[in-house]
C-alpha positions in Angstrom: -38.8 -18.7 4.2 -37.5 -21.9 5.7 -34.0 -21.3 4.9 -31.3 -22.0 7.1 -27.4 -20.9 7.3 -24.9 -21.8 9.6 -22.3 -20.3 10.7 -20.1 -21.5 7.7 -22.5 -20.4 5.0 -22.5 -16.7 6.6 -18.9 -16.4 6.7 -19.0 -18.2 2.8 -21.6 -15.2 1.7 -19.8 -12.8 3.2 -16.3 -13.3 2.1 -18.2 -13.6 -1.4 -19.7 -10.1 -1.4 -16.1 -8.3 -0.2 -14.6 -10.2 -3.3 -17.5 -9.0 -5.3 -17.7 -5.6 -4.4 -15.1 -4.0 -6.8 -16.2 0.1 -6.2 -13.2 1.6 -3.8 -14.7 3.7 -1.2 -14.1 7.5 -2.3 -14.4 8.3 1.9 -11.1 6.1 2.2 -9.0 7.5 -1.3 -8.9 4.6 -2.4 -8.2 4.0 -6.2 -7.6 0.5 -7.2 -4.1 0.3 -9.6 -5.0 -2.2 -12.6 -2.3 -1.6 -14.7 0.5 -4.3 -14.7 3.3 -2.1 -16.5 2.5 0.9 -13.7 2.2 -2.4 -10.9 5.9 -3.5 -12.2 7.5 -0.1 -12.5 6.9 0.3 -8.5 8.6 -3.1 -7.4 11.3 -2.1 -10.0 11.5 1.7 -8.5 11.5 0.0 -4.8 14.8 -2.7 -5.9 12.8 -4.9 -4.2 14.1 -8.7 -3.7 14.3 -11.7 -2.2 16.1 -10.5 0.9 13.6 -7.1 1.4 10.9 -6.5 4.0 8.1 -4.3 2.6 5.9 -2.3 4.8 2.7 -1.8 1.9 0.1 0.9 2.7 -2.9 0.2 1.6 -3.0 -3.2 0.0 -6.2 -2.7 -1.0 -7.7 -5.9 -3.4 -3.6 -7.4 -3.6 -2.6 -5.9 -6.9 0.7 -4.5 -6.0 1.0 -7.1 -3.0 0.9 -10.3 -5.9 3.8 -8.7 -7.2 5.5 -7.7 -4.5 5.4 -11.2 -3.1 6.3 -12.6 -6.4 10.1 -10.9 -5.9 10.5 -13.2 -2.8 10.1 -10.3 0.0 8.2 -10.8 2.9 5.5 -8.3 2.7 3.4 -6.8 5.9 0.8 -5.1 4.4 -1.6 -2.5 6.4 -5.0 -2.1 5.4 -8.0 0.5 7.0 -10.5 -1.2 5.3 -12.0 -4.1 7.1 -14.1 -5.0 4.3 -10.8 -5.9 2.4 -9.7 -8.2 4.8 -11.2 -11.2 4.0 -10.5 -10.8 0.5 -6.8 -10.5 1.2 -6.6 -13.4 3.9 -8.2 -15.5 1.3 -6.3 -13.9 -1.7 -2.9 -14.9 -0.2 -3.3 -17.5 2.4 -1.0 -19.3 1.2 1.8 -16.7 1.7 0.4 -16.0 5.2 1.1 -20.0 6.3 4.6 -18.9 5.0 5.0 -16.2 7.6 5.8 -14.2 3.8 2.6 -11.9 4.1 1.5 -10.5 7.4 -2.0 -8.7 7.2 -2.5 -5.7 10.2 -5.7 -4.3 9.9 -4.8 -0.7 11.2 -4.7 3.0 9.8 -1.4 3.9 8.7 -1.1 7.4 10.9 -2.0 5.4 14.0 0.5 2.8 13.3 4.0 2.4 15.1 6.2 1.3 12.6 8.7 -0.2 15.9 5.9 -2.8 16.2 7.6 -4.3 13.1 10.8 -5.5 15.0 12.8 -6.0 12.1 16.1 -4.1 11.2 15.6 -2.4 7.7 12.3 -2.1 5.8 11.2 -0.3 2.4 7.9 1.4 2.1 5.7 1.3 -0.8 2.3 2.0 -1.3 -0.5 3.6 -3.8 -1.7 6.4 -1.1 -4.6 8.1 -1.1 -4.1 12.1 -1.9 -5.8 13.3 1.1 -3.5 12.2 3.8 -0.1 11.6 1.2 1.4 14.6 3.5 1.1 13.0 6.9 2.1 9.6 5.7 5.4 11.3 4.4 5.8 13.3 7.6 5.4 10.3 10.0 7.4 8.1 8.3 10.7 10.4 7.5 10.3 11.9 11.3 10.4 8.3 12.8 13.1 7.3 14.6 12.2 4.2 12.6 12.6 5.2 9.0 11.9 3.1 5.9 15.8 2.9 4.0 13.7 3.2 0.4 10.4 4.3 -0.2 8.3 4.3 -3.4 4.8 6.3 -3.3 2.1 6.3 -6.0 0.6 9.9 -5.4 -1.2 12.5 -7.5 0.3 14.2 -10.2 0.5 17.3 -8.8 2.0 16.1 -5.6 4.9 14.0 -6.9 5.7 17.6 -9.0 5.2 19.7 -5.7 7.8 17.1 -3.8 10.5 17.0 -6.9 10.0 20.8 -7.0 9.2 20.3 -10.8 8.4 24.0 -11.5 11.6 25.0 -9.9 9.2 26.4 -6.9 10.1 24.4 -3.3 7.4 23.4 -0.9 7.5 22.9 3.0 6.7 19.3 1.5 9.2 18.5 -1.2 12.0 20.9 1.4 10.7 17.9 4.1 11.4 15.2 2.0 15.1 17.0 0.8 16.0 16.9 4.0 15.7 12.7 4.2 16.6 11.6 0.6 16.3 13.1 -2.9 12.8 12.3 -4.7 12.3 11.0 -8.2 9.2 11.3 -10.3 9.5 7.9 -11.8 6.5 8.3 -13.9 3.4 9.1 -14.8 0.1 6.5 -14.8 -3.0 7.7 -16.6 -6.7 7.7 -14.9 -8.3 4.5 -17.0 -6.0 2.3 -15.1 -7.6 2.9 -12.3 -11.0 1.9 -10.9 
C-alpha cells in the first residue's frame, strides 16, 4: 500500500534476489564448487598465466572465475542461467571495464567458438554430468579447438575418459584421438552446494 519503486529500486531488488539465491538449479546440472584447494588445482592443471585467454564454461557464481582472473588471464565466460548474469556483472564489474572479463549469456552447446576471434584459448569449467560428452565432442571436433582443456566432471565420467579400468569406451577413444587425458584428482561432494 502506497509503496513506490522507481526502475533503479526494482533493479537493485532483482540483483539482491540473485545474490541471495544460493541453491543451484538441478535442471541445468549446476553444482557450485566451494573448495579453494580444488579451485586452485583446476587453475594449476590448466597452466593458466597472464598470457592466456580462457573460455570458462558455466561460471555459476564466479568462484573459479575469480581464481582464473587472479592469474592475469583474460576470461571469457559462457553462462546459460540468466539469473546469474547480474550477479556476475556486479561481482566482476572492474574486470569487465578493464576488458579482462567478457560474459556471454548463451548455451555452450549452441555457442560457436569461432566468434571469439582469438588465436588460442584454454577451455576450463565445472561442467554438468548430463552434457559432458556433448561439450567434449563439440570442442574436440571443432575447427577451432582449445590448446588445453580442464574439466571438473563426475568421477565416473573421468574414469571412463581415462579408461582407468583398462576398458576403452567411445568417449575415451574420442578424447585420445585429440590428446592424452589425465585424471588430476577427486573433489568430495561436501565441497559443492
